[in-house]
C-alpha positions as CSV (number, residue, x, y, z in Angstrom):
1,M,294.1,-159.7,27.4
2,S,292.1,-159.9,30.7
3,P,288.5,-158.7,30.8
4,V,287.8,-155.4,32.5
5,K,286.3,-155.9,35.9
6,R,283.3,-153.7,36.6
7,T,282.6,-152.6,40.1
8,R,279.2,-151.6,41.3
9,L,278.7,-148.3,43.3
10,P,277.5,-148.8,46.8
11,D,273.7,-147.9,47.2
12,K,274.4,-144.7,49.1
13,A,276.6,-143.4,46.3
14,A,274.1,-144.3,43.5
15,P,272.5,-141.2,42.2
16,K,268.8,-140.8,43.2
17,R,266.4,-140.1,40.4
18,Q,264.2,-137.0,41.0
19,N,260.6,-136.8,40.0
20,Q,260.5,-135.1,36.6
21,P,258.0,-132.3,35.8
22,S,255.2,-133.3,33.4
23,P,255.8,-132.3,29.8
24,T,252.8,-130.0,29.8
25,S,254.1,-127.9,32.6
26,L,257.2,-127.0,30.5
27,H,255.2,-125.4,27.7
28,G,256.9,-127.1,24.8
29,S,260.4,-127.7,26.3
30,A,259.8,-131.5,26.7
31,A,263.2,-132.1,25.0
32,K,264.9,-131.0,28.3
33,L,263.4,-133.9,30.2
34,A,265.6,-136.7,31.3
35,P,264.8,-140.1,29.7
36,A,263.5,-141.5,33.0
37,P,259.8,-142.4,32.9
38,L,257.5,-139.9,34.4
39,P,255.4,-141.0,37.5
40,T,251.7,-141.5,36.9
41,V,248.9,-140.1,39.1
42,Q,248.6,-143.5,40.9
43,E,252.4,-143.6,41.6
44,T,252.5,-140.1,43.1
45,K,249.4,-140.6,45.3
46,R,249.0,-136.9,46.0
47,P,245.5,-135.9,47.1
48,A,245.9,-132.4,45.6
49,G,247.0,-133.8,42.3
50,S,244.2,-136.3,42.3
51,R,241.7,-133.4,43.0
52,R,243.1,-131.4,40.1
53,K,242.8,-134.3,37.8
54,S,239.2,-134.7,38.9
55,R,238.6,-131.0,38.1
56,E,240.2,-131.4,34.7
57,L,238.0,-134.4,34.0
58,T,234.9,-132.5,35.1
59,L,235.9,-129.7,32.7
60,Q,236.2,-132.2,29.9
61,M,232.7,-133.6,30.6
62,L,231.1,-130.2,30.8
63,Y,232.8,-129.2,27.5
64,Q,231.5,-132.4,25.9
65,A,228.0,-131.8,27.1
66,D,228.1,-128.2,26.0
67,M,229.6,-128.7,22.5
68,A,227.9,-132.0,21.6
69,K,224.6,-131.0,23.3
70,Q,224.5,-134.3,25.1
71,A,222.4,-135.1,28.2
72,P,224.4,-135.6,31.4
73,D,223.8,-139.4,31.6
74,Q,224.9,-139.8,28.0
75,V,228.0,-137.7,28.7
76,E,229.0,-139.9,31.7
77,K,228.4,-143.1,29.8
78,L,230.5,-142.1,26.8
79,F,233.2,-140.3,28.7
80,W,234.0,-143.1,31.2
81,A,233.8,-145.8,28.6
82,T,237.4,-144.9,27.4
83,R,238.9,-144.0,30.8
84,D,239.3,-147.2,32.8
85,D,242.7,-146.1,34.0
86,V,241.3,-143.4,36.4
87,D,241.3,-144.4,40.0
88,N,238.0,-144.5,42.0
89,T,238.8,-141.5,44.2
90,T,239.6,-139.2,41.2
91,R,236.6,-140.5,39.3
92,G,234.3,-140.1,42.2
93,F,235.1,-136.4,42.8
94,A,234.9,-135.7,39.1
95,Q,231.4,-137.3,38.8
96,D,230.2,-135.4,41.9
97,L,231.4,-132.1,40.5
98,F,229.8,-132.8,37.1
99,R,226.5,-133.8,38.7
100,V,226.4,-130.6,40.8
101,A,227.2,-128.6,37.7
102,T,224.5,-130.2,35.7
103,A,221.9,-130.3,38.4
104,R,222.4,-126.6,39.3
105,A,223.2,-125.4,35.8
106,E,220.5,-122.7,35.8
107,T,221.8,-121.2,39.0
108,I,225.4,-121.4,37.9
109,D,224.8,-119.8,34.5
110,S,222.8,-117.0,36.2
111,L,225.7,-116.3,38.5
112,I,228.1,-116.2,35.6
113,V,225.9,-113.8,33.7
114,Q,225.5,-111.6,36.8
115,H,229.2,-111.3,37.4
116,A,230.7,-111.4,33.9
117,K,230.3,-107.8,33.0
118,N,229.6,-107.1,29.3
119,W,229.8,-110.8,28.4
120,R,227.0,-112.9,27.2
121,L,227.3,-116.6,28.2
122,E,227.0,-117.9,24.6
123,R,229.7,-115.5,23.4
124,M,232.4,-116.7,25.9
125,P,235.0,-119.2,24.7
126,A,233.6,-122.7,25.5
127,V,236.6,-123.5,27.7
128,D,236.1,-120.4,29.8
129,R,232.4,-120.9,30.1
130,N,232.8,-124.5,31.3
131,L,235.8,-123.7,33.6
132,L,233.5,-121.1,35.3
133,R,230.7,-123.7,35.6
134,M,233.1,-126.3,37.1
135,A,234.5,-123.9,39.7
136,I,231.1,-122.4,40.7
137,A,229.7,-126.0,41.0
138,E,232.5,-126.7,43.5
139,M,231.7,-123.5,45.5
140,L,228.0,-124.6,45.6
141,G,228.5,-128.3,46.2
142,Y,231.5,-128.1,48.5
143,P,230.9,-124.9,50.6
144,R,233.6,-125.7,53.1
145,T,236.3,-125.7,50.5
146,P,238.0,-122.3,50.8
147,G,237.3,-119.9,47.9
148,P,240.9,-119.2,47.2
149,I,241.6,-122.9,46.7
150,V,238.7,-123.3,44.2
151,I,239.8,-120.2,42.3
152,N,243.5,-121.1,42.3
153,E,242.7,-124.6,41.0
154,A,240.5,-123.2,38.3
155,I,243.2,-120.7,37.2
156,E,245.9,-123.4,37.1
157,I,243.6,-125.5,34.9
158,A,242.9,-122.4,32.8
159,R,246.7,-121.9,32.2
160,R,246.7,-125.3,30.6
161,Y,243.5,-125.3,28.6
162,A,242.4,-121.7,28.1
163,A,243.9,-118.8,26.2
164,P,246.4,-116.7,28.2
165,E,244.2,-113.6,28.1
166,S,241.3,-115.6,29.8
167,V,243.1,-116.0,33.1
168,H,242.4,-112.5,34.5
169,F,238.8,-112.6,33.3
170,L,238.2,-116.0,34.9
171,N,239.9,-114.9,38.2
172,G,237.7,-111.7,38.3
173,V,234.5,-113.5,37.7
174,L,235.2,-116.3,40.2
175,D,236.3,-113.9,42.9
176,A,233.0,-111.9,42.4
177,V,230.9,-115.1,42.5
178,G,232.8,-116.3,45.6
179,Q,232.1,-113.0,47.4
180,S,228.4,-113.1,46.5
181,L,228.1,-116.7,47.8
182,N,230.1,-115.8,51.0
183,V,232.5,-118.6,50.2
184,P,235.0,-118.9,53.1
185,A,238.5,-117.8,52.7
186,V,239.6,-120.6,55.1
187,N,238.3,-124.0,56.0
188,G,235.2,-123.8,58.1
189,P,231.4,-123.3,58.0
190,R,230.1,-120.7,55.6
191,K,228.8,-117.5,57.3
192,S,225.6,-115.8,56.3
193,S,225.5,-112.0,55.6
194,E,224.3,-111.5,59.3
195,G,227.5,-113.2,60.6
196,S,225.8,-116.4,61.8
197,E,227.0,-119.9,60.6
198,A,225.1,-121.2,57.6
């Protein structure tokens, strides 16, 4: 009996593998994923994805500082000791946001209390409180970033880490804070209340 001859498909006929969504974006339906390996942050090289990862890391650092009552330098030292796989760009933005959030903590918490009607800061869920701190730190530290981008990024992160009922609350508070800070709706210099560039 002669062996079966196997022919190889030409390259153009070979099926192309599509990027698969991350398991967390499927909310529990990871079983539907194809067995192909998922791309890592470094492989996709998307600036927006890198920025979101930075924001998530900032949230985690703020949460650690809040819950463990650790000083900012102690948080950074412990946090980055186990994360040597994070690229320099992602890490740099995360550290910058964290430093703005901690350096301007009093201002940020005051803005949260002012715009979170009927909520005391200490009674908020810890994730919500620190998501607000992270987003407001970006509004203060990166005033040229459009407000809707900051808010949308915070909301997308909230969908992953916070309770579903928190999303509307966070959106409302961040929108009010953004308006009070005159955060631009589009790229460009921030305007003061008199209309001149700030």
